[in-house]
LOSENU-784096 format. One record per residue: x, y negated, z of N, C-alpha, C in turn; residue in one letter. Coordinates in nm, 4 decimals. Example, Ala and Ser with C-alpha at 12.3 -4.5 7.8 and 13.67 -1.06 7.14 Angstrom:
REM residues 2
<n.px=1.3190, n.py=0.5690, n.pz=0.7800, ca.px=1.2300, ca.py=0.4500, ca.pz=0.7800, c.px=1.3200, c.py=0.3300, c.pz=0.7800, res=A> .
<n.px=1.2850, n.py=0.2250, n.pz=0.7080, ca.px=1.3670, ca.py=0.1060, ca.pz=0.7140, c.px=1.2900, c.py=-0.0030, c.pz=0.7870, res=S> .
END
This chain:
REM residues 119
<n.px=-2.2689, n.py=-4.6160, n.pz=-3.1150, ca.px=-2.3623, ca.py=-4.6364, ca.pz=-3.0080, c.px=-2.3533, c.py=-4.5261, c.pz=-2.9042, res=M> .
<n.px=-2.3081, n.py=-4.4121, n.pz=-2.9437, ca.px=-2.3024, ca.py=-4.2996, ca.pz=-2.8514, c.px=-2.1906, c.py=-4.3153, c.pz=-2.7490, res=S> .
<n.px=-2.0869, n.py=-4.3955, n.pz=-2.7781, ca.px=-1.9784, ca.py=-4.4091, ca.pz=-2.6815, c.px=-2.0190, c.py=-4.4945, c.pz=-2.5608, res=H> .
<n.px=-2.1304, n.py=-4.5684, n.pz=-2.5691, ca.px=-2.1776, ca.py=-4.6448, ca.pz=-2.4541, c.px=-2.2372, c.py=-4.5534, c.pz=-2.3474, res=Y> .
<n.px=-2.2878, n.py=-4.4401, n.pz=-2.3869, ca.px=-2.3510, ca.py=-4.3494, ca.pz=-2.2925, c.px=-2.2507, c.py=-4.2596, c.pz=-2.2226, res=Y> .
<n.px=-2.1304, n.py=-4.2553, n.pz=-2.2686, ca.px=-2.0291, ca.py=-4.1688, ca.pz=-2.2078, c.px=-1.9380, c.py=-4.2507, c.pz=-2.1150, res=R> .
<n.px=-1.9954, n.py=-4.3332, n.pz=-2.0314, ca.px=-1.9177, ca.py=-4.4185, ca.pz=-1.9426, c.px=-1.8454, c.py=-4.3381, c.pz=-1.8360, res=A> .
<n.px=-1.8940, n.py=-4.2208, n.pz=-1.8045, ca.px=-1.8306, ca.py=-4.1423, ca.pz=-1.6997, c.px=-1.7145, c.py=-4.0582, c.pz=-1.7516, res=S> .
<n.px=-1.6930, n.py=-4.0568, n.pz=-1.8800, ca.px=-1.5823, ca.py=-3.9780, ca.pz=-1.9348, c.px=-1.4500, c.py=-4.0425, c.pz=-1.8971, res=A> .
<n.px=-1.3483, n.py=-3.9669, n.pz=-1.8613, ca.px=-1.2209, ca.py=-4.0248, ca.pz=-1.8161, c.px=-1.1479, c.py=-4.1009, c.pz=-1.9252, res=P> .
<n.px=-1.1621, n.py=-4.0638, n.pz=-2.0513, ca.px=-1.0883, ca.py=-4.1348, ca.pz=-2.1551, c.px=-1.1626, c.py=-4.2595, c.pz=-2.2038, res=N> .
<n.px=-1.2871, n.py=-4.2749, n.pz=-2.1645, ca.px=-1.3632, ca.py=-4.3914, ca.pz=-2.2095, c.px=-1.3113, c.py=-4.5200, c.pz=-2.1452, res=F> .
<n.px=-1.2756, n.py=-4.5151, n.pz=-2.0173, ca.px=-1.2300, ca.py=-4.6360, ca.pz=-1.9496, c.px=-1.0982, c.py=-4.6862, c.pz=-2.0086, res=S> .
<n.px=-1.0083, n.py=-4.5963, n.pz=-2.0437, ca.px=-0.8837, ca.py=-4.6416, ca.pz=-2.1023, c.px=-0.9065, c.py=-4.6952, c.pz=-2.2439, res=S> .
<n.px=-0.9986, n.py=-4.6360, n.pz=-2.3183, ca.px=-1.0302, ca.py=-4.6842, ca.pz=-2.4521, c.px=-1.1027, c.py=-4.8190, c.pz=-2.4428, res=R> .
<n.px=-1.1828, n.py=-4.8357, n.pz=-2.3402, ca.px=-1.2577, ca.py=-4.9598, ca.pz=-2.3230, c.px=-1.1623, c.py=-5.0757, c.pz=-2.2933, res=Q> .
<n.px=-1.0556, n.py=-5.0515, n.pz=-2.2234, ca.px=-0.9591, ca.py=-5.1562, ca.pz=-2.1944, c.px=-0.8900, c.py=-5.2047, c.pz=-2.3216, res=D> .
<n.px=-0.8710, n.py=-5.1164, n.pz=-2.4169, ca.px=-0.8013, ca.py=-5.1532, ca.pz=-2.5405, c.px=-0.8936, c.py=-5.2159, c.pz=-2.6440, res=R> .
<n.px=-1.0228, n.py=-5.2007, n.pz=-2.6295, ca.px=-1.1166, ca.py=-5.2524, ca.pz=-2.7302, c.px=-1.1340, c.py=-5.4027, c.pz=-2.7152, res=M> .
<n.px=-1.1521, n.py=-5.4691, n.pz=-2.8274, ca.px=-1.1861, ca.py=-5.6103, ca.pz=-2.8245, c.px=-1.3366, c.py=-5.6228, c.pz=-2.8261, res=W> .
<n.px=-1.3857, n.py=-5.7031, n.pz=-2.7337, ca.px=-1.5295, ca.py=-5.7262, ca.pz=-2.7294, c.px=-1.5561, c.py=-5.8743, c.pz=-2.7523, res=R> .
<n.px=-1.6779, n.py=-5.9036, n.pz=-2.7809, ca.px=-1.7164, ca.py=-6.0406, ca.pz=-2.8066, c.px=-1.7038, c.py=-6.1241, c.pz=-2.6791, res=R> .
<n.px=-1.6627, n.py=-6.2503, n.pz=-2.6932, ca.px=-1.6500, ca.py=-6.3470, ca.pz=-2.5840, c.px=-1.5462, c.py=-6.3069, c.pz=-2.4791, res=N> .
<n.px=-1.4424, n.py=-6.2404, n.pz=-2.5202, ca.px=-1.3332, ca.py=-6.2079, ca.pz=-2.4288, c.px=-1.2017, c.py=-6.2516, c.pz=-2.4908, res=Q> .
<n.px=-1.1105, n.py=-6.2926, n.pz=-2.4065, ca.px=-0.9778, ca.py=-6.3294, ca.pz=-2.4540, c.px=-0.8995, c.py=-6.2042, c.pz=-2.4919, res=N> .
<n.px=-0.8210, n.py=-6.2168, n.pz=-2.5976, ca.px=-0.7412, ca.py=-6.1019, ca.pz=-2.6387, c.px=-0.6001, c.py=-6.1079, c.pz=-2.5828, res=T> .
<n.px=-0.5606, n.py=-6.2213, n.pz=-2.5291, ca.px=-0.4269, ca.py=-6.2346, ca.pz=-2.4719, c.px=-0.4367, c.py=-6.2279, c.pz=-2.3204, res=A> .
<n.px=-0.3448, n.py=-6.1600, n.pz=-2.2587, ca.px=-0.3402, ca.py=-6.1523, ca.pz=-2.1131, c.px=-0.2320, c.py=-6.2446, c.pz=-2.0621, res=K> .
<n.px=-0.2579, n.py=-6.3071, n.pz=-1.9511, ca.px=-0.1605, ca.py=-6.3970, ca.pz=-1.8901, c.px=-0.0681, c.py=-6.3158, c.pz=-1.8019, res=F> .
<n.px=0.0583, n.py=-6.3309, n.pz=-1.8269, ca.px=0.1586, ca.py=-6.2654, ca.pz=-1.7431, c.px=0.2435, c.py=-6.3748, c.pz=-1.6792, res=A> .
<n.px=0.2375, n.py=-6.3895, n.pz=-1.5467, ca.px=0.3166, ca.py=-6.4946, ca.pz=-1.4826, c.px=0.4659, c.py=-6.4677, c.pz=-1.4992, res=P> .
<n.px=0.5387, n.py=-6.5756, n.pz=-1.5197, ca.px=0.6827, ca.py=-6.5589, ca.pz=-1.5405, c.px=0.7583, c.py=-6.5473, c.pz=-1.4081, res=S> .
<n.px=0.6997, n.py=-6.5983, n.pz=-1.2998, ca.px=0.7662, ca.py=-6.5943, ca.pz=-1.1697, c.px=0.6844, c.py=-6.5046, c.pz=-1.0772, res=V> .
<n.px=0.7473, n.py=-6.4076, n.pz=-1.0200, ca.px=0.6821, ca.py=-6.3219, ca.pz=-0.9219, c.px=0.7330, c.py=-6.3596, c.pz=-0.7839, res=N> .
<n.px=0.6415, n.py=-6.3711, n.pz=-0.6903, ca.px=0.6797, ca.py=-6.4049, ca.pz=-0.5537, c.px=0.6989, c.py=-6.2765, c.pz=-0.4745, res=L> .
<n.px=0.8000, n.py=-6.2774, n.pz=-0.3939, ca.px=0.8288, ca.py=-6.1608, ca.pz=-0.3117, c.px=0.7592, c.py=-6.1688, c.pz=-0.1778, res=G> .
<n.px=0.7797, n.py=-6.0709, n.pz=-0.0920, ca.px=0.7126, ca.py=-6.0691, ca.pz=0.0383, c.px=0.7570, c.py=-6.1835, c.pz=0.1297, res=P> .
<n.px=0.8812, n.py=-6.2260, n.pz=0.1182, ca.px=0.9291, ca.py=-6.3373, ca.pz=0.2020, c.px=0.8628, c.py=-6.4677, c.pz=0.1582, res=I> .
<n.px=0.8511, n.py=-6.4867, n.pz=0.0276, ca.px=0.7855, ca.py=-6.6077, ca.pz=-0.0227, c.px=0.6396, c.py=-6.6115, c.pz=0.0186, res=S> .
<n.px=0.5726, n.py=-6.4967, n.pz=0.0116, ca.px=0.4329, ca.py=-6.4923, ca.pz=0.0558, c.px=0.4212, c.py=-6.5243, c.pz=0.2041, res=H> .
<n.px=0.5121, n.py=-6.4722, n.pz=0.2838, ca.px=0.5101, ca.py=-6.4999, ca.pz=0.4275, c.px=0.5300, c.py=-6.6480, c.pz=0.4552, res=T> .
<n.px=0.6226, n.py=-6.7095, n.pz=0.3826, ca.px=0.6479, ca.py=-6.8527, ca.pz=0.4011, c.px=0.5257, c.py=-6.9348, c.pz=0.3595, res=I> .
<n.px=0.4631, n.py=-6.8990, n.pz=0.2490, ca.px=0.3439, ca.py=-6.9715, ca.pz=0.2038, c.px=0.2292, c.py=-6.9589, c.pz=0.3043, res=L> .
<n.px=0.2117, n.py=-6.8398, n.pz=0.3580, ca.px=0.1059, ca.py=-6.8205, ca.pz=0.4578, c.px=0.1361, c.py=-6.9006, c.pz=0.5836, res=I> .
<n.px=0.2619, n.py=-6.9032, n.pz=0.6257, ca.px=0.3006, ca.py=-6.9819, ca.pz=0.7435, c.px=0.2762, c.py=-7.1303, c.pz=0.7197, res=A> .
<n.px=0.3069, n.py=-7.1781, n.pz=0.5992, ca.px=0.2809, ca.py=-7.3189, ca.pz=0.5677, c.px=0.1324, c.py=-7.3500, c.pz=0.5687, res=L> .
<n.px=0.0509, n.py=-7.2595, n.pz=0.5146, ca.px=-0.0940, ca.py=-7.2823, ca.pz=0.5153, c.px=-0.1482, c.py=-7.2845, c.pz=0.6581, res=M> .
<n.px=-0.0991, n.py=-7.1951, n.pz=0.7417, ca.px=-0.1425, ca.py=-7.1937, ca.pz=0.8815, c.px=-0.0998, c.py=-7.3230, c.pz=0.9507, res=V> .
<n.px=0.0205, n.py=-7.3711, n.pz=0.9213, ca.px=0.0682, ca.py=-7.4959, ca.pz=0.9818, c.px=-0.0172, c.py=-7.6139, c.pz=0.9377, res=A> .
<n.px=-0.0535, n.py=-7.6185, n.pz=0.8108, ca.px=-0.1377, ca.py=-7.7288, ca.pz=0.7621, c.px=-0.2746, c.py=-7.7228, c.pz=0.8276, res=V> .
<n.px=-0.3327, n.py=-7.6046, n.pz=0.8375, ca.px=-0.4621, ca.py=-7.5920, ca.pz=0.9051, c.px=-0.4522, c.py=-7.6312, c.pz=1.0523, res=L> .
<n.px=-0.3419, n.py=-7.5968, n.pz=1.1172, ca.px=-0.3215, ca.py=-7.6372, ca.pz=1.2563, c.px=-0.3125, c.py=-7.7881, c.pz=1.2705, res=G> .
<n.px=-0.2446, n.py=-7.8540, n.pz=1.1772, ca.px=-0.2359, ca.py=-8.0003, ca.pz=1.1826, c.px=-0.3718, c.py=-8.0648, c.pz=1.1606, res=L> .
<n.px=-0.4504, n.py=-8.0100, n.pz=1.0701, ca.px=-0.5857, ca.py=-8.0631, ca.pz=1.0490, c.px=-0.6680, c.py=-8.0469, c.pz=1.1763, res=I> .
<n.px=-0.6576, n.py=-7.9322, n.pz=1.2396, ca.px=-0.7301, ca.py=-7.9090, ca.pz=1.3648, c.px=-0.6859, c.py=-8.0083, c.pz=1.4730, res=Y> .
<n.px=-0.5564, n.py=-8.0300, n.pz=1.4840, ca.px=-0.5055, ca.py=-8.1227, ca.pz=1.5860, c.px=-0.5547, c.py=-8.2654, c.pz=1.5619, res=L> .
<n.px=-0.5602, n.py=-8.3084, n.pz=1.4359, ca.px=-0.6097, ca.py=-8.4440, ca.pz=1.4091, c.px=-0.7552, c.py=-8.4569, c.pz=1.4504, res=T> .
<n.px=-0.8342, n.py=-8.3530, n.pz=1.4290, ca.px=-0.9742, ca.py=-8.3592, ca.pz=1.4690, c.px=-0.9879, c.py=-8.3634, c.pz=1.6209, res=Q> .
<n.px=-0.9057, n.py=-8.2861, n.pz=1.6914, ca.px=-0.9110, ca.py=-8.2851, ca.pz=1.8382, c.px=-0.8686, c.py=-8.4203, c.pz=1.8942, res=V> .
<n.px=-0.7667, n.py=-8.4812, n.pz=1.8351, ca.px=-0.7198, ca.py=-8.6119, ca.pz=1.8820, c.px=-0.8270, c.py=-8.7175, c.pz=1.8597, res=V> .
<n.px=-0.9001, n.py=-8.7083, n.pz=1.7480, ca.px=-1.0074, ca.py=-8.8041, ca.pz=1.7232, c.px=-1.1144, c.py=-8.7950, c.pz=1.8308, res=K> .
<n.px=-1.1544, n.py=-8.6727, n.pz=1.8661, ca.px=-1.2567, ca.py=-8.6592, ca.pz=1.9692, c.px=-1.2042, c.py=-8.7067, c.pz=2.1040, res=T> .
<n.px=-1.0766, n.py=-8.6870, n.pz=2.1315, ca.px=-1.0189, ca.py=-8.7383, ca.pz=2.2564, c.px=-1.0212, c.py=-8.8898, c.pz=2.2610, res=G> .
<n.px=-0.9955, n.py=-8.9538, n.pz=2.1476, ca.px=-0.9996, ca.py=-9.0998, ca.pz=2.1426, c.px=-1.1416, c.py=-9.1495, c.pz=2.1651, res=A> .
<n.px=-1.2383, n.py=-9.0791, n.pz=2.1078, ca.px=-1.3777, ca.py=-9.1186, ca.pz=2.1311, c.px=-1.4146, c.py=-9.1022, c.pz=2.2777, res=Y> .
<n.px=-1.3641, n.py=-8.9974, n.pz=2.3416, ca.px=-1.3906, ca.py=-8.9771, ca.pz=2.4841, c.px=-1.3323, c.py=-9.0897, c.pz=2.5680, res=G> .
<n.px=-1.2141, n.py=-9.1382, n.pz=2.5308, ca.px=-1.1533, ca.py=-9.2498, ca.pz=2.6030, c.px=-1.2382, c.py=-9.3752, c.pz=2.5882, res=Y> .
<n.px=-1.2874, n.py=-9.4024, n.pz=2.4671, ca.px=-1.3736, ca.py=-9.5185, ca.pz=2.4456, c.px=-1.5032, c.py=-9.5064, c.pz=2.5254, res=D> .
<n.px=-1.5589, n.py=-9.3869, n.pz=2.5296, ca.px=-1.6834, ca.py=-9.3660, ca.pz=2.6044, c.px=-1.6597, c.py=-9.3890, c.pz=2.7530, res=I> .
<n.px=-1.5469, n.py=-9.3430, n.pz=2.8064, ca.px=-1.5178, ca.py=-9.3644, ca.pz=2.9484, c.px=-1.5044, c.py=-9.5126, c.pz=2.9804, res=N> .
<n.px=-1.4380, n.py=-9.5890, n.pz=2.8947, ca.px=-1.4247, ca.py=-9.7323, ca.pz=2.9212, c.px=-1.5606, c.py=-9.8016, c.pz=2.9142, res=S> .
<n.px=-1.6457, n.py=-9.7604, n.pz=2.8214, ca.px=-1.7794, ca.py=-9.8198, ca.pz=2.8136, c.px=-1.8647, c.py=-9.7803, c.pz=2.9342, res=L> .
<n.px=-1.8475, n.py=-9.6579, n.pz=2.9844, ca.px=-1.9205, ca.py=-9.6167, ca.pz=3.1046, c.px=-1.8784, c.py=-9.6993, c.pz=3.2259, res=D> .
<n.px=-1.7488, n.py=-9.7277, n.pz=3.2384, ca.px=-1.7010, ca.py=-9.8107, ca.pz=3.3492, c.px=-1.7581, c.py=-9.9522, c.pz=3.3386, res=E> .
<n.px=-1.7605, n.py=-10.0054, n.pz=3.2166, ca.px=-1.8162, ca.py=-10.1390, ca.pz=3.1969, c.px=-1.9649, c.py=-10.1405, c.pz=3.2306, res=K> .
<n.px=-2.0367, n.py=-10.0343, n.pz=3.1941, ca.px=-2.1790, ca.py=-10.0244, ca.pz=3.2256, c.px=-2.2011, c.py=-10.0196, c.pz=3.3765, res=L> .
<n.px=-2.1174, n.py=-9.9458, n.pz=3.4483, ca.px=-2.1318, ca.py=-9.9359, ca.pz=3.5941, c.px=-2.1089, c.py=-10.0717, c.pz=3.6603, res=A> .
<n.px=-2.0087, n.py=-10.1466, n.pz=3.6144, ca.px=-1.9852, ca.py=-10.2788, ca.pz=3.6732, c.px=-2.1002, c.py=-10.3745, c.pz=3.6420, res=T> .
<n.px=-2.1545, n.py=-10.3663, n.pz=3.5206, ca.px=-2.2674, ca.py=-10.4539, ca.pz=3.4873, c.px=-2.3923, c.py=-10.4173, c.pz=3.5667, res=L> .
<n.px=-2.4129, n.py=-10.2880, n.pz=3.5926, ca.px=-2.5280, ca.py=-10.2480, ca.pz=3.6741, c.px=-2.5134, c.py=-10.2956, c.pz=3.8185, res=Q> .
<n.px=-2.3922, n.py=-10.2911, n.pz=3.8718, ca.px=-2.3732, ca.py=-10.3408, ca.pz=4.0089, c.px=-2.3925, c.py=-10.4925, c.pz=4.0141, res=S> .
<n.px=-2.3475, n.py=-10.5644, n.pz=3.9097, ca.px=-2.3720, ca.py=-10.7092, ca.pz=3.9058, c.px=-2.5209, c.py=-10.7383, c.pz=3.8973, res=K> .
<n.px=-2.5944, n.py=-10.6566, n.pz=3.8230, ca.px=-2.7390, ca.py=-10.6769, ca.pz=3.8117, c.px=-2.8066, c.py=-10.6573, c.pz=3.9466, res=K> .
<n.px=-2.7652, n.py=-10.5534, n.pz=4.0206, ca.px=-2.8222, ca.py=-10.5314, ca.pz=4.1541, c.px=-2.7938, c.py=-10.6497, c.pz=4.2459, res=K> .
<n.px=-2.6718, n.py=-10.7022, n.pz=4.2398, ca.px=-2.6376, ca.py=-10.8187, ca.pz=4.3221, c.px=-2.7238, c.py=-10.9389, c.pz=4.2860, res=D> .
<n.px=-2.7453, n.py=-10.9594, n.pz=4.1568, ca.px=-2.8283, ca.py=-11.0720, ca.pz=4.1133, c.px=-2.9746, c.py=-11.0544, c.pz=4.1531, res=L> .
<n.px=-3.0247, n.py=-10.9314, n.pz=4.1500, ca.px=-3.1624, ca.py=-10.9061, ca.pz=4.1938, c.px=-3.1754, c.py=-10.9361, c.pz=4.3429, res=V> .
<n.px=-3.0755, n.py=-10.8949, n.pz=4.4209, ca.px=-3.0786, ca.py=-10.9244, ca.pz=4.5651, c.px=-3.0709, c.py=-11.0745, c.pz=4.5911, res=N> .
<n.px=-2.9867, n.py=-11.1437, n.pz=4.5174, ca.px=-2.9748, ca.py=-11.2886, ca.pz=4.5335, c.px=-3.1056, c.py=-11.3584, c.pz=4.4960, res=E> .
<n.px=-3.1705, n.py=-11.3106, n.pz=4.3906, ca.px=-3.2988, ca.py=-11.3674, ca.pz=4.3487, c.px=-3.4042, c.py=-11.3458, c.pz=4.4565, res=N> .
<n.px=-3.4083, n.py=-11.2271, n.pz=4.5144, ca.px=-3.5053, ca.py=-11.1989, ca.pz=4.6204, c.px=-3.4790, c.py=-11.2861, c.pz=4.7426, res=A> .
<n.px=-3.3507, n.py=-11.3076, n.pz=4.7739, ca.px=-3.3180, ca.py=-11.3922, ca.pz=4.8890, c.px=-3.3602, c.py=-11.5363, c.pz=4.8650, res=R> .
<n.px=-3.3379, n.py=-11.5831, n.pz=4.7423, ca.px=-3.3744, ca.py=-11.7217, ca.pz=4.7129, c.px=-3.5256, c.py=-11.7413, c.pz=4.7046, res=L> .
<n.px=-3.5992, n.py=-11.6378, n.pz=4.6725, ca.px=-3.7442, ca.py=-11.6503, ca.pz=4.6626, c.px=-3.8150, c.py=-11.6063, c.pz=4.7906, res=Q> .
<n.px=-3.7436, n.py=-11.5886, n.pz=4.8981, ca.px=-3.8051, ca.py=-11.5471, ca.pz=5.0241, c.px=-3.9035, c.py=-11.6540, c.pz=5.0711, res=A> .
<n.px=-4.0090, n.py=-11.6090, n.pz=5.1360, ca.px=-4.1183, ca.py=-11.6989, ca.pz=5.1768, c.px=-4.0715, c.py=-11.8052, c.pz=5.2755, res=L> .
<n.px=-3.9792, n.py=-11.7704, n.pz=5.3626, ca.px=-3.9323, ca.py=-11.8699, ca.pz=5.4601, c.px=-3.8560, c.py=-11.9823, c.pz=5.3904, res=S> .
<n.px=-3.7780, n.py=-11.9494, n.pz=5.2907, ca.px=-3.7049, ca.py=-12.0532, ca.pz=5.2163, c.px=-3.8003, c.py=-12.1417, c.pz=5.1380, res=N> .
<n.px=-3.9045, n.py=-12.0819, n.pz=5.0824, ca.px=-4.0003, ca.py=-12.1598, ca.pz=5.0037, c.px=-4.0791, c.py=-12.2533, c.pz=5.0957, res=V> .
<n.px=-4.1188, n.py=-12.2045, n.pz=5.2127, ca.px=-4.1990, ca.py=-12.2865, ca.pz=5.3047, c.px=-4.1184, c.py=-12.4031, c.pz=5.3613, res=A> .
<n.px=-3.9881, n.py=-12.3854, n.pz=5.3776, ca.px=-3.9062, ca.py=-12.4919, ca.pz=5.4355, c.px=-3.8469, c.py=-12.5850, c.pz=5.3303, res=E> .
<n.px=-3.8770, n.py=-12.5620, n.pz=5.2041, ca.px=-3.8196, ca.py=-12.6471, ca.pz=5.1001, c.px=-3.8845, c.py=-12.7849, c.pz=5.1005, res=S> .
<n.px=-3.8173, n.py=-12.8824, n.pz=5.0446, ca.px=-3.8698, ca.py=-13.0195, ca.pz=5.0414, c.px=-3.9935, c.py=-13.0304, c.pz=4.9530, res=S> .
<n.px=-4.0038, n.py=-12.9473, n.pz=4.8513, ca.px=-4.1222, ca.py=-12.9497, ca.pz=4.7639, c.px=-4.2441, c.py=-12.9022, c.pz=4.8424, res=V> .
<n.px=-4.2290, n.py=-12.7960, n.pz=4.9213, ca.px=-4.3414, ca.py=-12.7439, ca.pz=4.9990, c.px=-4.3813, c.py=-12.8412, c.pz=5.1088, res=A> .
<n.px=-4.2850, n.py=-12.9139, n.pz=5.1669, ca.px=-4.3180, ca.py=-13.0106, ca.pz=5.2716, c.px=-4.3893, c.py=-13.1322, c.pz=5.2151, res=K> .
<n.px=-4.3646, n.py=-13.1640, n.pz=5.0894, ca.px=-4.4300, ca.py=-13.2796, ca.pz=5.0282, c.px=-4.5721, c.py=-13.2489, c.pz=4.9847, res=A> .
<n.px=-4.6124, n.py=-13.1252, n.pz=4.9834, ca.px=-4.7479, ca.py=-13.0874, ca.pz=4.9418, c.px=-4.8466, c.py=-13.1186, c.pz=5.0531, res=M> .
<n.px=-4.9706, n.py=-13.1483, n.pz=5.0140, ca.px=-5.0780, ca.py=-13.1746, ca.pz=5.1106, c.px=-5.1763, c.py=-13.0603, c.pz=5.1041, res=K> .
<n.px=-5.2369, n.py=-13.0301, n.pz=5.2162, ca.px=-5.3347, ca.py=-12.9223, ca.pz=5.2179, c.px=-5.4649, c.py=-12.9727, c.pz=5.1568, res=S> .
<n.px=-5.5400, n.py=-12.8893, n.pz=5.0889, ca.px=-5.6640, ca.py=-12.9337, ca.pz=5.0222, c.px=-5.7739, c.py=-12.9630, c.pz=5.1237, res=P> .
<n.px=-5.8654, n.py=-13.0464, n.pz=5.0831, ca.px=-5.9762, ca.py=-13.0842, ca.pz=5.1716, c.px=-6.0768, c.py=-12.9711, c.pz=5.1854, res=A> .
<n.px=-6.1079, n.py=-12.9066, n.pz=5.0777, ca.px=-6.2054, ca.py=-12.7969, ca.pz=5.0829, c.px=-6.1559, c.py=-12.6862, c.pz=4.9883, res=A> .
<n.px=-6.1810, n.py=-12.5644, n.pz=5.0297, ca.px=-6.1459, ca.py=-12.4507, ca.pz=4.9440, c.px=-6.2692, c.py=-12.3670, c.pz=4.9191, res=T> .
<n.px=-6.2836, n.py=-12.3211, n.pz=4.8002, ca.px=-6.3962, ca.py=-12.2343, ca.pz=4.7641, c.px=-6.3398, c.py=-12.1114, c.pz=4.6934, res=E> .
<n.px=-6.4100, n.py=-12.0025, n.pz=4.7135, ca.px=-6.3691, ca.py=-11.8767, ca.pz=4.6520, c.px=-6.4782, c.py=-11.8291, c.pz=4.5576, res=Y> .
<n.px=-6.4409, n.py=-11.7681, n.pz=4.4508, ca.px=-6.5380, ca.py=-11.7143, ca.pz=4.3559, c.px=-6.5959, c.py=-11.5870, c.pz=4.4115, res=A> .
<n.px=-6.7261, n.py=-11.5670, n.pz=4.3947, ca.px=-6.7946, ca.py=-11.4492, ca.pz=4.4453, c.px=-6.8498, c.py=-11.3723, c.pz=4.3248, res=Q> .
<n.px=-6.8502, n.py=-11.2429, n.pz=4.3359, ca.px=-6.9065, ca.py=-11.1608, ca.pz=4.2281, c.px=-7.0551, c.py=-11.1540, c.pz=4.2348, res=N> .
END
């Protein structure tokens, strides 16, 4: 129990590495293939290239959405101009002079007496 309190001793850390403790593996993994600096550089370049391609696909998607939005905006502008034309045509057709000169208005008779409601 006393060796737990001597954690600052220089030989304790090396002895601690050699000791087996509960719930620890006793075998160490040693990779059989070591990568050199050129291999690491190539792997990093490949990772950067893959990330760049992912970024480009996302940018292209947003560009495609922008193209769709522009076409829908153009369609909206043409429909709004058609609506204005139809509103003007409706106002022209409902003008008082056209209504008064219509055959339906000419066939009407004026009433004999008119009364108004009073409060």
